[in-house]
Each structure stands twice: as structure tokens, then as C-alpha cells.
C-alpha positions in Angstrom: 9.2 -17.7 -22.0 12.1 -15.7 -20.0 13.7 -17.1 -17.2 12.0 -16.1 -13.5 13.5 -15.8 -10.3 13.1 -18.8 -8.2 11.2 -18.6 -4.8 11.2 -22.6 -4.6 14.8 -24.0 -3.7 15.1 -26.4 -0.7 18.1 -25.6 1.9 18.7 -22.1 0.9 18.0 -18.9 2.7 15.4 -16.3 1.0 18.2 -14.2 -0.5 19.8 -17.1 -2.4 16.5 -18.5 -3.6 15.8 -15.0 -5.3 19.1 -15.3 -7.1 18.5 -19.0 -8.7 17.0 -18.6 -12.2 14.7 -21.2 -13.5 13.3 -21.4 -17.2 9.8 -22.5 -18.1 10.8 -25.9 -18.8 12.1 -26.5 -15.3 8.8 -25.0 -13.9 6.7 -27.1 -16.2 8.3 -30.4 -14.9 7.4 -29.6 -11.6 3.8 -29.4 -12.3 1.2 -32.2 -11.6 -0.6 -33.6 -14.8 -3.8 -31.7 -13.7 -1.7 -28.4 -13.3 -0.2 -29.1 -16.6 -3.7 -29.1 -18.2 -5.0 -25.9 -16.5 -1.9 -23.9 -17.2 -2.0 -25.2 -20.8 -5.6 -23.9 -21.0 -5.0 -20.6 -19.3 -2.0 -20.0 -21.8 -4.8 -19.9 -24.5 -6.0 -16.7 -22.7 -2.5 -15.0 -22.6 -1.3 -16.4 -19.3 2.1 -17.7 -19.0 3.6 -19.7 -15.9 5.6 -17.4 -13.7 6.8 -19.4 -10.9 5.8 -22.3 -8.2 5.3 -21.9 -4.6 5.8 -24.8 -2.2 2.8 -25.2 0.0 4.2 -28.1 2.0 1.3 -30.7 2.4 -1.2 -28.9 0.0 1.4 -29.6 -2.9 2.9 -27.1 -5.1 1.0 -24.0 -6.3 1.4 -22.9 -10.0 1.2 -19.0 -10.3 0.5 -18.0 -13.8 0.6 -14.2 -15.1 -0.8 -12.1 -17.7 0.9 -8.8 -17.8 0.2 -7.6 -14.1 -2.7 -10.1 -13.6 -2.0 -13.4 -11.6 -3.9 -16.4 -11.3 -3.0 -19.6 -9.5 -3.5 -23.6 -10.2 -3.4 -25.8 -7.1 -2.0 -29.4 -7.2 -5.5 -30.7 -8.3 -5.6 -28.5 -11.3 -8.2 -25.8 -9.9 -7.8 -22.4 -11.0 -8.3 -19.3 -8.8 -8.3 -16.0 -11.1 -8.5 -13.6 -8.1 -6.1 -15.3 -5.8 -5.1 -13.6 -2.4 -1.2 -14.2 -2.8 1.6 -11.6 -2.1 4.0 -11.4 -5.0 7.7 -9.9 -4.2 9.3 -7.3 -6.4 
């Protein structure tokens, strides 16, 4: 997988966060076990882990993509194939 621009870096501004590139392994390490299982299952259908959004008390939200199609996986491993999220370019 190619590096993805990070939107998750504590203590930095929006502009700084967009400049830090994480590789897939670094994103993978931030997932809960339930998220890892769900993302692995989605990968069988062509999805790849794109990035993780910090949701505070709700825990991290994994965002996966397949071309221009996005899905999310919450901390408990629940998959949303039609998420209502805004993706920055």
C-alpha cells in the first residue's frame, strides 16, 4: 500500500497534520483487534486501509477505500458501507 496523508497527529495544526505521511503498517498498529478483523475481511473485497480518524471518547474510526468508494469501521469492529463522512482532498 502507498503512504497516506495523516489527519491524526496529536498537538499539531491541520496544515501540519496533512504533511505527515503514515504507511499502512503504522495505521494498522493503531487499530483495535475488532477493527483489524473487520478491515482484513473488507480487504478480501478490494478495500484498503486509508487512514484513521480520532473520534475522542468514541475511539478511532478506521476509514477504508476501494477506488472512490469508502467504508468505516468503528472501534468495536462494526462496518458502515455507506458512511456520512467528509473526505478532504
